[in-house]
KEKE-3310 file (N, C-alpha, C; in steps of 0.2 Angstrom, whole numbers, plus 5000, padded with zeros to 4 digits):
npx = (5005:5010:5019:5010:5005:5015:5019:5005:5007:5019:5016:5005:5013:5021:5009:5006:5019:5018:5004:5008:5014:5001:4990:4978:4965:4958:4962:4959:4966:4972:4978:4977:4980:4987:4985:4997:5005:5007:5004:4996:4994:4984:4984:4979:4966:4952:4941:4933:4930:4936:4950:4950:4947:4959:4969:4966:4967:4980:4986:4980:4985:4997:4996:4988:4983:4968:4967:4964:4955:4964:4966:4961:4962:4956:4965:4976)
npy = (4993:5006:5009:5010:5023:5031:5031:5037:5047:5052:5053:5064:5074:5075:5079:5090:5098:5099:5105:5120:5122:5122:5131:5135:5138:5126:5114:5097:5085:5068:5055:5039:5022:5004:4990:4983:4993:4998:5013:5028:5043:5060:5074:5091:5090:5096:5091:5083:5070:5063:5065:5056:5045:5044:5042:5029:5021:5023:5017:5004:4999:4994:4984:4970:4971:4978:4996:5011:5026:5036:5052:5069:5083:5099:5108:5101)
npz = (5000:5003:4993:4983:4987:4985:4971:4968:4974:4966:4953:4956:4959:4946:4937:4942:4939:4926:4925:4926:4915:4906:4896:4898:4910:4922:4916:4919:4926:4931:4941:4940:4949:4953:4961:4961:4960:4947:4937:4929:4921:4916:4908:4905:4900:4895:4900:4915:4913:4902:4904:4917:4911:4901:4910:4916:4905:4902:4913:4913:4902:4903:4914:4922:4931:4941:4938:4948:4948:4958:4960:4957:4946:4942:4940:4932)
capx = (5000:5013:5021:5005:5003:5022:5019:5002:5011:5022:5009:5000:5018:5021:5004:5008:5024:5013:5001:5012:5015:4995:4989:4970:4962:4953:4963:4959:4972:4970:4978:4976:4985:4983:4988:5004:5011:5008:5000:4996:4991:4983:4985:4978:4960:4945:4935:4936:4927:4941:4955:4949:4946:4965:4973:4965:4969:4987:4987:4978:4989:5004:4996:4983:4976:4962:4966:4958:4958:4967:4966:4958:4962:4955:4969:4982)
capy = (4999:5014:5010:5015:5029:5035:5032:5041:5056:5053:5055:5071:5078:5078:5083:5098:5102:5102:5112:5126:5126:5122:5134:5134:5136:5121:5109:5091:5078:5063:5049:5031:5017:4998:4986:4980:4999:5002:5020:5031:5049:5061:5081:5095:5088:5099:5091:5076:5062:5062:5065:5050:5039:5043:5041:5024:5020:5022:5010:4997:4998:4992:4980:4966:4972:4984:5001:5014:5033:5041:5060:5070:5090:5104:5112:5097)
capz = (5000:5002:4987:4981:4988:4984:4965:4968:4974:4961:4947:4957:4958:4939:4934:4945:4935:4920:4927:4926:4909:4903:4893:4900:4914:4922:4912:4919:4926:4935:4941:4941:4950:4950:4967:4960:4958:4941:4937:4924:4922:4911:4910:4901:4897:4895:4906:4921:4910:4896:4909:4922:4905:4899:4916:4916:4900:4902:4919:4911:4896:4907:4919:4922:4938:4941:4939:4951:4949:4964:4960:4949:4947:4937:4936:4931)
cpx = (5005:5017:5016:5002:5007:5019:5011:5002:5015:5021:5007:5006:5022:5016:5004:5014:5021:5009:5003:5011:5006:4992:4981:4968:4958:4954:4963:4965:4973:4976:4978:4982:4981:4987:4993:5009:5010:5003:5000:4990:4987:4982:4982:4971:4955:4941:4937:4934:4933:4948:4955:4949:4954:4970:4972:4969:4976:4990:4987:4983:4997:5001:4989:4980:4972:4965:4961:4960:4958:4966:4963:4959:4961:4960:4979:4981)
cpy = (5008:5015:5011:5020:5033:5033:5037:5048:5059:5058:5064:5076:5081:5081:5090:5101:5103:5106:5118:5129:5125:5130:5139:5134:5130:5117:5102:5088:5075:5057:5042:5023:5011:4994:4985:4986:5001:5008:5023:5035:5052:5069:5086:5093:5093:5098:5083:5070:5058:5061:5058:5043:5038:5040:5032:5019:5016:5018:5005:4996:4993:4986:4975:4967:4978:4989:5008:5023:5035:5049:5061:5079:5094:5107:5108:5096)
cpz = (4999:4997:4983:4981:4986:4977:4964:4966:4968:4955:4947:4955:4950:4935:4938:4941:4928:4921:4925:4920:4903:4902:4895:4908:4914:4918:4916:4918:4931:4935:4943:4944:4953:4958:4968:4958:4951:4941:4929:4925:4915:4914:4905:4896:4899:4899:4909:4918:4907:4902:4913:4915:4900:4905:4917:4913:4899:4908:4915:4905:4898:4912:4917:4928:4936:4943:4942:4950:4955:4965:4954:4951:4943:4934:4935:4925)
residu = (UNK:UNK:UNK:UNK:UNK:UNK:UNK:UNK:UNK:UNK:UNK:UNK:UNK:UNK:UNK:UNK:UNK:UNK:UNK:UNK:UNK:UNK:UNK:UNK:UNK:UNK:UNK:UNK:UNK:UNK:UNK:UNK:UNK:UNK:UNK:UNK:UNK:UNK:UNK:UNK:UNK:UNK:UNK:UNK:UNK:UNK:UNK:UNK:UNK:UNK:UNK:UNK:UNK:UNK:UNK:UNK:UNK:UNK:UNK:UNK:UNK:UNK:UNK:UNK:UNK:UNK:UNK:UNK:UNK:UNK:UNK:UNK:UNK:UNK:UNK:UNK)
# end
């Protein structure tokens, strides 16, 4: 569980770095994490739904475990 949390925080940190360069306000970003520590993230999406779908797709492409959204940010 600690690894999952650490990876989620790393993803949030990465999204924060990209958020600084986002040209539009409220560009959504999300992070998805699987039990095995695999993660996926999205940034600069115009809506939350698209950001969630992309983060889960990125995570699912790398693992056979179930990926869950652990964070979403309207400024990601």
